[in-house]
PyMOL CGO cylinders between C-alpha atoms (Angstrom):
from pymol import cmd
from pymol.cgo import CYLINDER

trace = [
    CYLINDER, 0.00, 0.00, 0.00, 1.34, 3.39, -0.86, 0.3, 1, 1, 1, 1, 1, 1,
    CYLINDER, 1.34, 3.39, -0.86, 1.64, 6.20, 1.65, 0.3, 1, 1, 1, 1, 1, 1,
    CYLINDER, 1.64, 6.20, 1.65, -1.32, 8.18, 0.30, 0.3, 1, 1, 1, 1, 1, 1,
    CYLINDER, -1.32, 8.18, 0.30, -3.71, 5.27, 0.65, 0.3, 1, 1, 1, 1, 1, 1,
    CYLINDER, -3.71, 5.27, 0.65, -2.35, 4.51, 4.13, 0.3, 1, 1, 1, 1, 1, 1,
    CYLINDER, -2.35, 4.51, 4.13, -2.85, 8.12, 5.22, 0.3, 1, 1, 1, 1, 1, 1,
    CYLINDER, -2.85, 8.12, 5.22, -6.43, 8.14, 3.91, 0.3, 1, 1, 1, 1, 1, 1,
    CYLINDER, -6.43, 8.14, 3.91, -7.17, 4.78, 5.55, 0.3, 1, 1, 1, 1, 1, 1,
    CYLINDER, -7.17, 4.78, 5.55, -5.59, 5.97, 8.81, 0.3, 1, 1, 1, 1, 1, 1,
    CYLINDER, -5.59, 5.97, 8.81, -7.63, 9.18, 8.69, 0.3, 1, 1, 1, 1, 1, 1,
    CYLINDER, -7.63, 9.18, 8.69, -10.83, 7.18, 8.03, 0.3, 1, 1, 1, 1, 1, 1,
    CYLINDER, -10.83, 7.18, 8.03, -10.13, 4.83, 10.93, 0.3, 1, 1, 1, 1, 1, 1,
    CYLINDER, -10.13, 4.83, 10.93, -9.32, 7.75, 13.20, 0.3, 1, 1, 1, 1, 1, 1,
    CYLINDER, -9.32, 7.75, 13.20, -12.55, 9.45, 12.11, 0.3, 1, 1, 1, 1, 1, 1,
    CYLINDER, -12.55, 9.45, 12.11, -14.63, 6.33, 12.79, 0.3, 1, 1, 1, 1, 1, 1,
    CYLINDER, -14.63, 6.33, 12.79, -12.96, 5.88, 16.18, 0.3, 1, 1, 1, 1, 1, 1,
    CYLINDER, -12.96, 5.88, 16.18, -13.59, 9.56, 16.93, 0.3, 1, 1, 1, 1, 1, 1,
    CYLINDER, -13.59, 9.56, 16.93, -17.28, 9.22, 15.99, 0.3, 1, 1, 1, 1, 1, 1,
    CYLINDER, -17.28, 9.22, 15.99, -17.60, 6.07, 18.11, 0.3, 1, 1, 1, 1, 1, 1,
    CYLINDER, -17.60, 6.07, 18.11, -15.84, 7.89, 20.99, 0.3, 1, 1, 1, 1, 1, 1,
    CYLINDER, -15.84, 7.89, 20.99, -18.18, 10.88, 20.65, 0.3, 1, 1, 1, 1, 1, 1,
    CYLINDER, -18.18, 10.88, 20.65, -21.22, 8.59, 20.63, 0.3, 1, 1, 1, 1, 1, 1,
    CYLINDER, -21.22, 8.59, 20.63, -19.92, 6.80, 23.75, 0.3, 1, 1, 1, 1, 1, 1,
    CYLINDER, -19.92, 6.80, 23.75, -19.18, 10.12, 25.48, 0.3, 1, 1, 1, 1, 1, 1,
    CYLINDER, -19.18, 10.12, 25.48, -22.67, 11.40, 24.58, 0.3, 1, 1, 1, 1, 1, 1,
    CYLINDER, -22.67, 11.40, 24.58, -24.27, 8.21, 25.94, 0.3, 1, 1, 1, 1, 1, 1,
    CYLINDER, -24.27, 8.21, 25.94, -22.18, 8.40, 29.13, 0.3, 1, 1, 1, 1, 1, 1,
    CYLINDER, -22.18, 8.40, 29.13, -23.07, 12.07, 29.58, 0.3, 1, 1, 1, 1, 1, 1,
    CYLINDER, -23.07, 12.07, 29.58, -26.74, 11.34, 29.01, 0.3, 1, 1, 1, 1, 1, 1,
    CYLINDER, -26.74, 11.34, 29.01, -26.65, 8.50, 31.56, 0.3, 1, 1, 1, 1, 1, 1,
    CYLINDER, -26.65, 8.50, 31.56, -24.83, 10.72, 34.03, 0.3, 1, 1, 1, 1, 1, 1,
    CYLINDER, -24.83, 10.72, 34.03, -27.34, 13.53, 33.55, 0.3, 1, 1, 1, 1, 1, 1,
    CYLINDER, -27.34, 13.53, 33.55, -30.19, 11.06, 33.95, 0.3, 1, 1, 1, 1, 1, 1,
    CYLINDER, -30.19, 11.06, 33.95, -28.63, 9.84, 37.20, 0.3, 1, 1, 1, 1, 1, 1,
    CYLINDER, -28.63, 9.84, 37.20, -28.30, 13.42, 38.46, 0.3, 1, 1, 1, 1, 1, 1,
    CYLINDER, -28.30, 13.42, 38.46, -31.93, 14.19, 37.53, 0.3, 1, 1, 1, 1, 1, 1,
    CYLINDER, -31.93, 14.19, 37.53, -33.11, 11.01, 39.28, 0.3, 1, 1, 1, 1, 1, 1,
    CYLINDER, -33.11, 11.01, 39.28, -31.04, 11.94, 42.34, 0.3, 1, 1, 1, 1, 1, 1,
    CYLINDER, -31.04, 11.94, 42.34, -32.57, 15.42, 42.46, 0.3, 1, 1, 1, 1, 1, 1,
    CYLINDER, -32.57, 15.42, 42.46, -36.07, 13.94, 42.05, 0.3, 1, 1, 1, 1, 1, 1,
    CYLINDER, -36.07, 13.94, 42.05, -35.40, 11.57, 44.94, 0.3, 1, 1, 1, 1, 1, 1,
    CYLINDER, -35.40, 11.57, 44.94, -34.11, 14.39, 47.12, 0.3, 1, 1, 1, 1, 1, 1,
    CYLINDER, -34.11, 14.39, 47.12, -37.17, 16.51, 46.31, 0.3, 1, 1, 1, 1, 1, 1,
    CYLINDER, -37.17, 16.51, 46.31, -39.44, 13.57, 47.06, 0.3, 1, 1, 1, 1, 1, 1,
    CYLINDER, -39.44, 13.57, 47.06, -37.70, 13.00, 50.41, 0.3, 1, 1, 1, 1, 1, 1,
    CYLINDER, -37.70, 13.00, 50.41, -37.94, 16.71, 51.24, 0.3, 1, 1, 1, 1, 1, 1,
    CYLINDER, -37.94, 16.71, 51.24, -41.65, 16.71, 50.34, 0.3, 1, 1, 1, 1, 1, 1,
    CYLINDER, -41.65, 16.71, 50.34, -42.29, 13.61, 52.45, 0.3, 1, 1, 1, 1, 1, 1,
    CYLINDER, -42.29, 13.61, 52.45, -40.43, 15.15, 55.39, 0.3, 1, 1, 1, 1, 1, 1,
    CYLINDER, -40.43, 15.15, 55.39, -42.43, 18.37, 55.04, 0.3, 1, 1, 1, 1, 1, 1,
    CYLINDER, -42.43, 18.37, 55.04, -45.73, 16.44, 55.00, 0.3, 1, 1, 1, 1, 1, 1,
    CYLINDER, -45.73, 16.44, 55.00, -44.66, 14.36, 58.01, 0.3, 1, 1, 1, 1, 1, 1,
    CYLINDER, -44.66, 14.36, 58.01, -43.61, 17.52, 59.88, 0.3, 1, 1, 1, 1, 1, 1,
    CYLINDER, -43.61, 17.52, 59.88, -46.95, 19.15, 59.08, 0.3, 1, 1, 1, 1, 1, 1,
    CYLINDER, -46.95, 19.15, 59.08, -48.79, 16.08, 60.39, 0.3, 1, 1, 1, 1, 1, 1,
    CYLINDER, -48.79, 16.08, 60.39, -46.69, 16.02, 63.55, 0.3, 1, 1, 1, 1, 1, 1,
    CYLINDER, -46.69, 16.02, 63.55, -47.35, 19.73, 64.18, 0.3, 1, 1, 1, 1, 1, 1,
    CYLINDER, -47.35, 19.73, 64.18, -51.09, 19.28, 63.63, 0.3, 1, 1, 1, 1, 1, 1,
    CYLINDER, -51.09, 19.28, 63.63, -51.13, 16.34, 66.04, 0.3, 1, 1, 1, 1, 1, 1,
    CYLINDER, -51.13, 16.34, 66.04, -49.17, 18.29, 68.63, 0.3, 1, 1, 1, 1, 1, 1,
    CYLINDER, -49.17, 18.29, 68.63, -51.43, 21.32, 68.34, 0.3, 1, 1, 1, 1, 1, 1,
    CYLINDER, -51.43, 21.32, 68.34, -54.60, 19.25, 68.68, 0.3, 1, 1, 1, 1, 1, 1,
    CYLINDER, -54.60, 19.25, 68.68, -53.19, 17.18, 71.52, 0.3, 1, 1, 1, 1, 1, 1,
    CYLINDER, -53.19, 17.18, 71.52, -52.10, 20.32, 73.39, 0.3, 1, 1, 1, 1, 1, 1,
    CYLINDER, -52.10, 20.32, 73.39, -55.58, 21.81, 73.02, 0.3, 1, 1, 1, 1, 1, 1,
    CYLINDER, -55.58, 21.81, 73.02, -57.18, 18.58, 74.30, 0.3, 1, 1, 1, 1, 1, 1,
    CYLINDER, -57.18, 18.58, 74.30, -54.82, 18.52, 77.27, 0.3, 1, 1, 1, 1, 1, 1,
    CYLINDER, -54.82, 18.52, 77.27, -55.68, 22.16, 78.02, 0.3, 1, 1, 1, 1, 1, 1,
    CYLINDER, -55.68, 22.16, 78.02, -59.35, 21.12, 78.18, 0.3, 1, 1, 1, 1, 1, 1,
    CYLINDER, -59.35, 21.12, 78.18, -58.43, 18.33, 80.59, 0.3, 1, 1, 1, 1, 1, 1,
    CYLINDER, -58.43, 18.33, 80.59, -56.52, 20.74, 82.83, 0.3, 1, 1, 1, 1, 1, 1,
    CYLINDER, -56.52, 20.74, 82.83, -59.24, 23.41, 82.65, 0.3, 1, 1, 1, 1, 1, 1,
    CYLINDER, -59.24, 23.41, 82.65, -61.85, 20.78, 83.52, 0.3, 1, 1, 1, 1, 1, 1,
    CYLINDER, -61.85, 20.78, 83.52, -59.98, 19.79, 86.69, 0.3, 1, 1, 1, 1, 1, 1,
    CYLINDER, -59.98, 19.79, 86.69, -59.49, 23.46, 87.60, 0.3, 1, 1, 1, 1, 1, 1,
    CYLINDER, -59.49, 23.46, 87.60, -63.15, 24.31, 87.02, 0.3, 1, 1, 1, 1, 1, 1,
    CYLINDER, -63.15, 24.31, 87.02, -64.25, 21.30, 89.06, 0.3, 1, 1, 1, 1, 1, 1,
    CYLINDER, -64.25, 21.30, 89.06, -62.07, 22.40, 91.96, 0.3, 1, 1, 1, 1, 1, 1,
    CYLINDER, -62.07, 22.40, 91.96, -63.17, 26.05, 91.86, 0.3, 1, 1, 1, 1, 1, 1,
    CYLINDER, -63.17, 26.05, 91.86, -66.86, 25.44, 91.14, 0.3, 1, 1, 1, 1, 1, 1,
    CYLINDER, -66.86, 25.44, 91.14, -67.03, 22.55, 93.61, 0.3, 1, 1, 1, 1, 1, 1,
    CYLINDER, -67.03, 22.55, 93.61, -65.40, 24.57, 96.40, 0.3, 1, 1, 1, 1, 1, 1,
    CYLINDER, -65.40, 24.57, 96.40, -67.78, 27.44, 95.80, 0.3, 1, 1, 1, 1, 1, 1,
    CYLINDER, -67.78, 27.44, 95.80, -71.00, 25.42, 95.49, 0.3, 1, 1, 1, 1, 1, 1,
    CYLINDER, -71.00, 25.42, 95.49, -70.38, 22.75, 98.12, 0.3, 1, 1, 1, 1, 1, 1,
    CYLINDER, -70.38, 22.75, 98.12, -68.29, 24.57, 100.71, 0.3, 1, 1, 1, 1, 1, 1,
    CYLINDER, -68.29, 24.57, 100.71, -69.01, 28.23, 100.05, 0.3, 1, 1, 1, 1, 1, 1,
    CYLINDER, -69.01, 28.23, 100.05, -65.30, 28.88, 99.47, 0.3, 1, 1, 1, 1, 1, 1,
    CYLINDER, -65.30, 28.88, 99.47, -64.11, 31.35, 96.88, 0.3, 1, 1, 1, 1, 1, 1,
    CYLINDER, -64.11, 31.35, 96.88, -66.44, 33.53, 94.89, 0.3, 1, 1, 1, 1, 1, 1,
    CYLINDER, -66.44, 33.53, 94.89, -69.12, 33.10, 92.30, 0.3, 1, 1, 1, 1, 1, 1,
    CYLINDER, -69.12, 33.10, 92.30, -67.04, 35.25, 89.99, 0.3, 1, 1, 1, 1, 1, 1,
    CYLINDER, -67.04, 35.25, 89.99, -64.04, 32.89, 90.27, 0.3, 1, 1, 1, 1, 1, 1,
    CYLINDER, -64.04, 32.89, 90.27, -66.32, 29.90, 89.60, 0.3, 1, 1, 1, 1, 1, 1,
    CYLINDER, -66.32, 29.90, 89.60, -67.80, 31.66, 86.56, 0.3, 1, 1, 1, 1, 1, 1,
    CYLINDER, -67.80, 31.66, 86.56, -64.34, 32.57, 85.26, 0.3, 1, 1, 1, 1, 1, 1,
    CYLINDER, -64.34, 32.57, 85.26, -63.12, 28.98, 85.65, 0.3, 1, 1, 1, 1, 1, 1,
    CYLINDER, -63.12, 28.98, 85.65, -66.20, 27.71, 83.84, 0.3, 1, 1, 1, 1, 1, 1,
    CYLINDER, -66.20, 27.71, 83.84, -65.81, 30.28, 81.04, 0.3, 1, 1, 1, 1, 1, 1,
    CYLINDER, -65.81, 30.28, 81.04, -62.14, 29.35, 80.68, 0.3, 1, 1, 1, 1, 1, 1,
    CYLINDER, -62.14, 29.35, 80.68, -63.16, 25.71, 80.29, 0.3, 1, 1, 1, 1, 1, 1,
    CYLINDER, -63.16, 25.71, 80.29, -65.65, 26.65, 77.57, 0.3, 1, 1, 1, 1, 1, 1,
    CYLINDER, -65.65, 26.65, 77.57, -62.96, 28.67, 75.76, 0.3, 1, 1, 1, 1, 1, 1,
    CYLINDER, -62.96, 28.67, 75.76, -60.54, 25.75, 75.91, 0.3, 1, 1, 1, 1, 1, 1,
    CYLINDER, -60.54, 25.75, 75.91, -63.23, 23.51, 74.41, 0.3, 1, 1, 1, 1, 1, 1,
    CYLINDER, -63.23, 23.51, 74.41, -63.83, 26.05, 71.64, 0.3, 1, 1, 1, 1, 1, 1,
    CYLINDER, -63.83, 26.05, 71.64, -60.07, 26.12, 70.96, 0.3, 1, 1, 1, 1, 1, 1,
    CYLINDER, -60.07, 26.12, 70.96, -60.12, 22.32, 70.73, 0.3, 1, 1, 1, 1, 1, 1,
    CYLINDER, -60.12, 22.32, 70.73, -62.83, 22.61, 68.07, 0.3, 1, 1, 1, 1, 1, 1,
    CYLINDER, -62.83, 22.61, 68.07, -60.67, 25.04, 66.10, 0.3, 1, 1, 1, 1, 1, 1,
    CYLINDER, -60.67, 25.04, 66.10, -57.61, 22.80, 66.39, 0.3, 1, 1, 1, 1, 1, 1,
    CYLINDER, -57.61, 22.80, 66.39, -59.67, 19.88, 65.14, 0.3, 1, 1, 1, 1, 1, 1,
    CYLINDER, -59.67, 19.88, 65.14, -60.58, 21.93, 62.07, 0.3, 1, 1, 1, 1, 1, 1,
    CYLINDER, -60.58, 21.93, 62.07, -56.89, 22.61, 61.40, 0.3, 1, 1, 1, 1, 1, 1,
    CYLINDER, -56.89, 22.61, 61.40, -56.08, 18.94, 61.97, 0.3, 1, 1, 1, 1, 1, 1,
    CYLINDER, -56.08, 18.94, 61.97, -58.38, 18.03, 59.07, 0.3, 1, 1, 1, 1, 1, 1,
    CYLINDER, -58.38, 18.03, 59.07, -55.89, 19.64, 56.69, 0.3, 1, 1, 1, 1, 1, 1,
    CYLINDER, -55.89, 19.64, 56.69, -53.14, 17.22, 57.68, 0.3, 1, 1, 1, 1, 1, 1,
    CYLINDER, -53.14, 17.22, 57.68, -54.67, 13.84, 58.48, 0.3, 1, 1, 1, 1, 1, 1,
    CYLINDER, -54.67, 13.84, 58.48, -56.82, 11.12, 56.94, 0.3, 1, 1, 1, 1, 1, 1,
    CYLINDER, -56.82, 11.12, 56.94, -60.55, 10.59, 57.47, 0.3, 1, 1, 1, 1, 1, 1,
    CYLINDER, -60.55, 10.59, 57.47, -60.29, 7.84, 60.13, 0.3, 1, 1, 1, 1, 1, 1,
    CYLINDER, -60.29, 7.84, 60.13, -58.10, 10.13, 62.25, 0.3, 1, 1, 1, 1, 1, 1,
    CYLINDER, -58.10, 10.13, 62.25, -60.55, 12.99, 61.78, 0.3, 1, 1, 1, 1, 1, 1,
    CYLINDER, -60.55, 12.99, 61.78, -63.36, 10.76, 63.02, 0.3, 1, 1, 1, 1, 1, 1,
    CYLINDER, -63.36, 10.76, 63.02, -61.31, 9.86, 66.11, 0.3, 1, 1, 1, 1, 1, 1,
    CYLINDER, -61.31, 9.86, 66.11, -60.57, 13.54, 66.69, 0.3, 1, 1, 1, 1, 1, 1,
    CYLINDER, -60.57, 13.54, 66.69, -64.29, 14.31, 66.51, 0.3, 1, 1, 1, 1, 1, 1,
    CYLINDER, -64.29, 14.31, 66.51, -64.92, 11.58, 69.06, 0.3, 1, 1, 1, 1, 1, 1,
    CYLINDER, -64.92, 11.58, 69.06, -62.38, 13.19, 71.38, 0.3, 1, 1, 1, 1, 1, 1,
    CYLINDER, -62.38, 13.19, 71.38, -63.95, 16.64, 70.91, 0.3, 1, 1, 1, 1, 1, 1,
    CYLINDER, -63.95, 16.64, 70.91, -67.36, 15.10, 71.60, 0.3, 1, 1, 1, 1, 1, 1,
    CYLINDER, -67.36, 15.10, 71.60, -66.10, 13.36, 74.73, 0.3, 1, 1, 1, 1, 1, 1,
    CYLINDER, -66.10, 13.36, 74.73, -64.69, 16.68, 75.97, 0.3, 1, 1, 1, 1, 1, 1,
    CYLINDER, -64.69, 16.68, 75.97, -68.07, 18.31, 75.32, 0.3, 1, 1, 1, 1, 1, 1,
    CYLINDER, -68.07, 18.31, 75.32, -69.84, 15.53, 77.24, 0.3, 1, 1, 1, 1, 1, 1,
    CYLINDER, -69.84, 15.53, 77.24, -67.53, 16.09, 80.21, 0.3, 1, 1, 1, 1, 1, 1,
    CYLINDER, -67.53, 16.09, 80.21, -68.26, 19.82, 80.09, 0.3, 1, 1, 1, 1, 1, 1,
    CYLINDER, -68.26, 19.82, 80.09, -72.01, 19.12, 79.99, 0.3, 1, 1, 1, 1, 1, 1,
    CYLINDER, -72.01, 19.12, 79.99, -71.60, 16.64, 82.85, 0.3, 1, 1, 1, 1, 1, 1,
    CYLINDER, -71.60, 16.64, 82.85, -69.91, 19.30, 84.97, 0.3, 1, 1, 1, 1, 1, 1,
    CYLINDER, -69.91, 19.30, 84.97, -72.70, 21.73, 84.16, 0.3, 1, 1, 1, 1, 1, 1,
    CYLINDER, -72.70, 21.73, 84.16, -75.37, 19.17, 85.09, 0.3, 1, 1, 1, 1, 1, 1,
    CYLINDER, -75.37, 19.17, 85.09, -73.70, 18.44, 88.40, 0.3, 1, 1, 1, 1, 1, 1,
    CYLINDER, -73.70, 18.44, 88.40, -73.19, 22.13, 89.20, 0.3, 1, 1, 1, 1, 1, 1,
    CYLINDER, -73.19, 22.13, 89.20, -76.85, 22.84, 88.38, 0.3, 1, 1, 1, 1, 1, 1,
    CYLINDER, -76.85, 22.84, 88.38, -77.99, 20.03, 90.70, 0.3, 1, 1, 1, 1, 1, 1,
    CYLINDER, -77.99, 20.03, 90.70, -75.81, 21.29, 93.56, 0.3, 1, 1, 1, 1, 1, 1,
    CYLINDER, -75.81, 21.29, 93.56, -76.86, 24.90, 92.99, 0.3, 1, 1, 1, 1, 1, 1,
    CYLINDER, -76.86, 24.90, 92.99, -80.56, 23.94, 92.99, 0.3, 1, 1, 1, 1, 1, 1,
    CYLINDER, -80.56, 23.94, 92.99, -80.08, 21.83, 96.16, 0.3, 1, 1, 1, 1, 1, 1,
    CYLINDER, -80.08, 21.83, 96.16, -81.25, 18.70, 94.36, 0.3, 1, 1, 1, 1, 1, 1,
    CYLINDER, -81.25, 18.70, 94.36, -79.85, 15.24, 94.88, 0.3, 1, 1, 1, 1, 1, 1,
    CYLINDER, -79.85, 15.24, 94.88, -76.64, 15.49, 92.90, 0.3, 1, 1, 1, 1, 1, 1,
    CYLINDER, -76.64, 15.49, 92.90, -75.40, 11.88, 93.17, 0.3, 1, 1, 1, 1, 1, 1,
    CYLINDER, -75.40, 11.88, 93.17, -76.69, 10.84, 89.74, 0.3, 1, 1, 1, 1, 1, 1,
    CYLINDER, -76.69, 10.84, 89.74, -75.37, 14.03, 88.14, 0.3, 1, 1, 1, 1, 1, 1,
    CYLINDER, -75.37, 14.03, 88.14, -71.99, 13.47, 89.82, 0.3, 1, 1, 1, 1, 1, 1,
    CYLINDER, -71.99, 13.47, 89.82, -71.86, 9.89, 88.52, 0.3, 1, 1, 1, 1, 1, 1,
    CYLINDER, -71.86, 9.89, 88.52, -72.68, 11.08, 84.97, 0.3, 1, 1, 1, 1, 1, 1,
    CYLINDER, -72.68, 11.08, 84.97, -69.99, 13.73, 85.20, 0.3, 1, 1, 1, 1, 1, 1,
    CYLINDER, -69.99, 13.73, 85.20, -67.41, 11.30, 86.57, 0.3, 1, 1, 1, 1, 1, 1,
    CYLINDER, -67.41, 11.30, 86.57, -68.17, 8.78, 83.82, 0.3, 1, 1, 1, 1, 1, 1,
    CYLINDER, -68.17, 8.78, 83.82, -67.97, 11.43, 81.09, 0.3, 1, 1, 1, 1, 1, 1,
    CYLINDER, -67.97, 11.43, 81.09, -64.69, 12.77, 82.46, 0.3, 1, 1, 1, 1, 1, 1,
    CYLINDER, -64.69, 12.77, 82.46, -63.19, 9.28, 82.57, 0.3, 1, 1, 1, 1, 1, 1,
    CYLINDER, -63.19, 9.28, 82.57, -64.39, 8.65, 79.01, 0.3, 1, 1, 1, 1, 1, 1,
    CYLINDER, -64.39, 8.65, 79.01, -62.79, 11.91, 77.86, 0.3, 1, 1, 1, 1, 1, 1,
    CYLINDER, -62.79, 11.91, 77.86, -59.49, 11.09, 79.55, 0.3, 1, 1, 1, 1, 1, 1,
    CYLINDER, -59.49, 11.09, 79.55, -59.48, 7.57, 78.10, 0.3, 1, 1, 1, 1, 1, 1,
    CYLINDER, -59.48, 7.57, 78.10, -60.25, 8.95, 74.62, 0.3, 1, 1, 1, 1, 1, 1,
    CYLINDER, -60.25, 8.95, 74.62, -57.42, 11.46, 75.03, 0.3, 1, 1, 1, 1, 1, 1,
    CYLINDER, -57.42, 11.46, 75.03, -54.96, 8.73, 76.02, 0.3, 1, 1, 1, 1, 1, 1,
    CYLINDER, -54.96, 8.73, 76.02, -56.06, 6.52, 73.12, 0.3, 1, 1, 1, 1, 1, 1,
    CYLINDER, -56.06, 6.52, 73.12, -55.88, 9.37, 70.61, 0.3, 1, 1, 1, 1, 1, 1,
    CYLINDER, -55.88, 9.37, 70.61, -52.37, 10.32, 71.72, 0.3, 1, 1, 1, 1, 1, 1,
    CYLINDER, -52.37, 10.32, 71.72, -51.17, 6.70, 71.46, 0.3, 1, 1, 1, 1, 1, 1,
    CYLINDER, -51.17, 6.70, 71.46, -52.66, 6.34, 67.97, 0.3, 1, 1, 1, 1, 1, 1,
    CYLINDER, -52.66, 6.34, 67.97, -51.11, 9.61, 66.82, 0.3, 1, 1, 1, 1, 1, 1,
    CYLINDER, -51.11, 9.61, 66.82, -47.73, 8.57, 68.19, 0.3, 1, 1, 1, 1, 1, 1,
    CYLINDER, -47.73, 8.57, 68.19, -47.96, 5.22, 66.36, 0.3, 1, 1, 1, 1, 1, 1,
    CYLINDER, -47.96, 5.22, 66.36, -48.97, 6.89, 63.09, 0.3, 1, 1, 1, 1, 1, 1,
    CYLINDER, -48.97, 6.89, 63.09, -46.03, 9.27, 63.31, 0.3, 1, 1, 1, 1, 1, 1,
    CYLINDER, -46.03, 9.27, 63.31, -43.64, 6.42, 64.06, 0.3, 1, 1, 1, 1, 1, 1,
    CYLINDER, -43.64, 6.42, 64.06, -44.82, 4.34, 61.10, 0.3, 1, 1, 1, 1, 1, 1,
    CYLINDER, -44.82, 4.34, 61.10, -44.63, 7.20, 58.61, 0.3, 1, 1, 1, 1, 1, 1,
    CYLINDER, -44.63, 7.20, 58.61, -41.73, 9.21, 60.04, 0.3, 1, 1, 1, 1, 1, 1,
    CYLINDER, -41.73, 9.21, 60.04, -38.42, 10.17, 58.48, 0.3, 1, 1, 1, 1, 1, 1,
    CYLINDER, -38.42, 10.17, 58.48, -36.54, 7.33, 60.12, 0.3, 1, 1, 1, 1, 1, 1,
    CYLINDER, -36.54, 7.33, 60.12, -39.16, 4.67, 59.31, 0.3, 1, 1, 1, 1, 1, 1,
    CYLINDER, -39.16, 4.67, 59.31, -38.16, 4.40, 55.66, 0.3, 1, 1, 1, 1, 1, 1,
    CYLINDER, -38.16, 4.40, 55.66, -41.83, 4.13, 54.65, 0.3, 1, 1, 1, 1, 1, 1,
    CYLINDER, -41.83, 4.13, 54.65, -42.51, 7.74, 53.71, 0.3, 1, 1, 1, 1, 1, 1,
]
cmd.load_cgo(trace, "trace")
């Protein structure tokens, strides 16, 4: 083979190798870019899942805090109202203020339940409504007992209704908190199930 043909053949081979190299580099770059895009999508998905979990946790905490405030206000109102009605201790104004505070705490629980609906599923909303209802029953039970004592009627039955409703509320609160804690644990950032 003469030198001219060898140079042309060498140039053709080099050109083909260059084209094959460019195609391989393009494919490698495309695969790398695809990997980067998939990695970014995964990071965004993880960030979204964490944000949703955090929102759920905050909604649970807010609702649980409001329910616990009702529980505390209920005990306070019982002590103040009971001391005033049964023993004549304190003042009617203090008893009224304690009762009004309890009603405000219950109203706040209703508002927190409305906010909770934005972050949780229907079965959890139903359980939250049950807890709000149990709190309302306890409040009504306290009112029924206080009315019986104030009217100098036999208050034993009213006291028993109040006690039962308060126990039901506290049991519902304990159950709701345990369920919320379990839901957070099963769907949390460290569970791997987001």
